[in-house]
Steps between C-alpha positions, in 0.01 A plus 500: 500500500784277618269267709433175320696215337774656301792399283747713726665712228736755638452870383238428240438739226127376473264334741222274374224411748244229419178447711382169421273209633678161525201315354429753210571340158559846347765580769665160426512586127654839582771328699662350186525844341632658813767222549609553138515874540707476828744229352838651455402844652679628808344848493142400587378410850188275490267506796207253527213592720221256579158642388244227566189514306274418783285732692549304829854621528517792254263800569557613141314207356127486523459125417555256782677171424593182682783658703755278323665814340533653839765235618822673392 
C-alpha cells in the first residue's frame, strides 16, 4: 500500500489510497475534494496510484483505447 505518489506523512493514523486515471474527468473532480479533505491534516497519508482506463495497458479494463492513458 505504500507504493505510489504520496504526501509522506510520518506515522499516519489513516491512509487514503486513490486509484485514478490522469485523463478521467471524474477523477479530476474528486481531486478537489481530496485536496480540501487533506488540507490541514497531518494524520492522513494519501497515496495516489495510477489506474489507466485503457485495456491496452490495464488488463482489468475490457475496452481498448488509444494508449495515451498508458503513458504515465
